[in-house]
N, C-alpha and C positions, 0 to 999 in steps of 0.2 A: 755483272762483271762482265768486266773481258779479261781473262787469264793473259799472264802474258805468253810471249809464245814456249818458253822454257819448260812454263806449266802444263800444257796440253798434253805429254806426253803422260802424265803424272794421273789425269780422268778419264787415260785412254782404257780402261777396262771398265768405269762405268759409263763412259760414251757408246762402248760397243755394245755392252750391254742393253740400252735404249733400244739403239738401232735395232739389235738383233730380234727385242719383243715385237715392232713393227716390219720384221720380215724387212726392211730396206736397207739394198745395200750402199748405195748410193750416200746414205746419212753416216754411213761406218768411218771411225778414224781410215781404216786402210784407203777409201774410195779420196777423204781430203788430204792425208798424204800421198800419194801418188800424185792428183792435179798439182801438189803445191811441187812435186820434186821435176814433172812434166814441163809446169806453168811458170814454174816459182818466181821466173826475172820480172815477169811483170804485175806479181800478186804481193800482198802484203798479208800477211792471218788473222784474221781479227773476230776470233770467236764470241762472240757471244751468251755466256750464260749464267743459268742460276743455280742459287741453293734453298734448301730446305732448312729450318728452322734445326734438325739433325747435325746439319751437314752435307749431307747425302743428295747426289744429285737430282734436282727437278728436271732440267734439259739443256738442251744449249742452241743456238745454231751456229752452223759452222761456216762462216763467212769467209771470204777474204775479197782485200780491196783490190781496186784495180787503177792506177790512176795513168794509166795511156793514154784515155783518150780526155775531150775539155772538162767532163764532168765525171770525179770520181768515185766511180760504180762499185757497192756490195753486193755480190752476188754471192749463193752456196758456191765452196769451192767443187773445182767440176761439176760443174751448172751445164757446162756448154757439152757432155758426154750423160746426163741423167735423163731420166723420164719422169721420175716423178719423187717432190720434195715437199716436204713439211717439216714442224720442230721434232730433235732428236730427243725423245719425250715418250711417258706410258701412254697409251691410248686415252683420251679425256682432259691430258692435260696442256694441249698446244696450246688454248689461249692462255694458260696464266703463262706457260713460257715465254709467249711472242710478247703480252704486256711487259712482263720485268725485261727484256730484249729492249723494246721498244724504249723503255726511260732508260737503260743503258745509253740507247744510239743519242740521246739528245746531247750526253756529257761528250759525245766522240766528235771534233770538228771536222776532221778527214772527209767526210762521204758525200755525196751529192744527191745520187739515186740509190736506190734499193731494187736489183729487178730480182724476183721469186718466178724462177723459170718450172712450170708444167707443178702449179700446186694446185688442188682439187679447188674446182670453180665457184661449189656456193659453202667455200670452209670458212669461215668466222673470223681464226686466228690473224689472217694476213693482214684485215682491216683493221684489227687490234692493236698489230701492229705497226700499221701508219698511223693510228689516233694517237695513241701513247709512243711515236717514237716526234710527233711535230709535224706528218706531212701534212705538203698543199696541195696534193694530189694524187689520184691512184686511175694508174691507165691498163683495163683489161684485155686482151687478146690474142693471138697465135693458139687458139682457140683445138684442141685436138681431143682423143683418148686412150682409154688405158684398156683393151680391152682383155679378156679372163679366163680361164677354165675355173668354175666352181665346183671343186669334186663331191660337195656335200656330203662325205662316207662311199659315194658311188666306188665298185670295182670298173676295171675295164669293160668289161660286157654292160654293164647297167650304162655305164657314161656312152656308149656307144647307141646302145636302145634311145640312150636322148638328142642325137642328132639326124641328118637328114638322110636317107636311103643311100642315097649316093656316096655320099662320104663312109658313110659304113662298108656299103661293099667296096671303095676302094683302100680302105684301112685295111683294111683282111686281104684284099686281092694284092695290091700291087707290090708288098714285102714277100708274098709267098711266091709272085711271080718272076723278080728279081731273085731271087732262093733259090729258082729251079734250074736259073741259066746261067748263073754269078755266082761263086763263091764270095762270098759275102762276110764281112764282121762287123761289132760295133767295139767302139773301141773309146775309152775316158781316160783323157788323163790325169793321172796317179802319182805321180814319183814328180819330183823337181828336176830331175836329170832329163826331163821330156817336155818339160814345159817351154823351154824359149824355141825347137826343133816345130813345137807340136802347134806354137802361136804364131808360127812363120807360117805354115803350113795352113793354119786358119787366116788368118791376112792373106794369103795368095789365091784360095778357094773363093774368097769375100771379093777381093777384086774380078775373079774370074767373072761371076756371079752379076757386080756392078757394072762392069767397066763399059759394057755399049748403051748403062741406062743411066746416063750421068755420071757415073763415078762413086768409088766408095769411101763413104763415111767418115771411113776409117782411114784413108791414104797417105794423110802429113805424118811427117815424123814423130811430133810429138805425143800425136794421137796416138799413135801406136808406142811409143813411149810410155804413154798413163795406163793402157790397157796391158802392158805387159809386165808393167809393175803392180797395177792391182793384181792381175792375174798368179802372180808369184803370194803374195798376201790372202789373196784368200784360197789358194790351195794351202798355205801355213792353216789357214782360220776352219779348214774343212767343207768351205762353202763351193769351188769353183766346180762348174760343171762344164767341161770342155769336152765334148761328144762329137765320131769320126766313124762315118761308113765308109767302110774301105772295100772296093770290087774290085777281083783278082786281085787280090793285092795292091793297089792302087787308093790315095783318098780320094773319094768320091765326091764327099757334102763334110760337112762343118756346123755345127752348132755351136754356141759358146752363150755361157750365161752360170749362174748359180745356182745353190740354194741355200734361202739362207731363211730361220724361224723356220716357218711351215708353208715358206713359199718358193716354188722352181718359177725361177725365173729366165727367159729366153730373152737376149737381147739383141744379139745378130746371128745369122749364119750365112753361109755359104756354100756352090757347091762348082764342077766341072761340068762347063755345056756339054762337053762330049758326052757326058751321062744323063741329057735333058731327058730324053728319050725314055730313062728309064723312071724318072719320076723319085730321083735322088732325093730331094730335097724334101718331098713330103715324109719320105720312107724315115728320114733320120724323124723329123717330127715326130711322126706317130710313136717312133721308138722312145724319145723322149718323153712324151706324154704319160706311155705304160713304165717307163723307169721312175716319174714321177708318184704315179700311183705306189709302187712297190714300198716307193719311201715312203710312203704315206703323208706326204705333202694335201694342204688341203686346199691349195691353190697354186695356179700353174698361170705363171702372168706373162701374158704376151707384148707389155711394155706397151711404147708410143706409137700410134701407128693403128688409124683404122683401113688398112689395105684387104680386098676381099678373103684373101684366105686364111687369115685370122679369120672372121668372121663363119668360118668354116667348122673350128676347132672351138669357138667361143659360145659360151651361155653368160658374160656376162660383162659391164663395163662399167670405167667411172671419166667421169670429164673436168677436164684437166684446162689449166690456160696459163698464161703467163701476165703476172702483174707487174707493175712498177710504182714504186713509192718516193714519190720524187720532194727534195727537200726544199725547191726553188721553182719561181718560176720557170724558170729560163728550161731548168732540169724536165719539168711536166709540159711546157712545149712542145721537146723534142721529143721525149716519148708520147705525146698527143701525135704526133707525125708520124711517128712509126709504126702506130698501134693503125692510124686510117691507109697509113700504107698495103698494112698486112690485110687488113678487111677488106679492102681496094682490090687488092689484086684475088681475091677468089672470083671475084665477079670478072675475070676477065677469060678471052678463053686458055686451055692450060700452058697451048705452046708459048702465051706471054704474062706468064704467071711470074714467073723470074726478073722482070723487069722493074717493078715497083721493090722487089724486095731485095734486087740489089741493090739499091738506095737505102733501103732498109740496115743494111748490113754494115755502112756506113756511119751509122745512129748509135749513141751509146752503150743501145743496151741488145745491140746484136751478139747473134751468137757467134762463133768462131772457135773453129777448131787447130 
């Protein structure tokens, strides 16, 4: 059933516990409320949940309804910033929760589309959701990967032994070179009084990194409000990992992510181009991998994207895709067009790929920030 908005807070502790068991910050109530805070003017909470016979929470889908377009659309709250999504439940219960949520959606008249961003490509739960919700069509597209380091009990030297020779040499040499010629310090944000200043520094370094490469994905006012709100909640929960590399007293690189459950997750980073010859971004990444090992994390998640630098660090990956469930023929046609545009863009030269995607951004299931 869908709880009324006022009842959502009452189940936060159960909700949070399930999200932490799955080590997924994108499914926490903190992520949900940050999304509602930043984008709530255009969103209506529509959380569908299922309980077991003893009254305990089996799981839920923390959805939100957007009615701003022609086709009212449900998606995970905060999905435009999220890299990996699935039902909030214990591992193995995904299909049971999806089935219960699908049956609940049949009785809700407000939606035309369900957009499921970055779900496991081969998972059965989203097919179960579509079937039990009475969807007339499913479309899958926008495929990507989630690279990761699975430590499997390794220490730092054992991890390095499994990487290429060039990587091993650079992971040892670059930090030593930097420390030999400069005063170097690593700092992690731990106090609420530091957070706003440190997030502002992170945004500035992120902009500096991406300003000449098409712009930062975090440049919008709402996106920054969203992440500042989530970072504060994550700090209070002990999840936030906001790292800085300072060179001669100046912030040279920043790393923004979290440790939740057994997973150390890298979300975004940035660095001052003035220090690019010192490989400060790489040096800070190496430091955070070592920090994850010291915290006994089992996984260092690089999250969405197949950038070459991630492959140098990683030894594992998962395939994800965006899936749309359509309640009407009109919705199915709209999302099928978008899927075709995105797939077709992959056949174009890189400099032209933004053209069909620009059209796709006007369709109901587009990701906007």
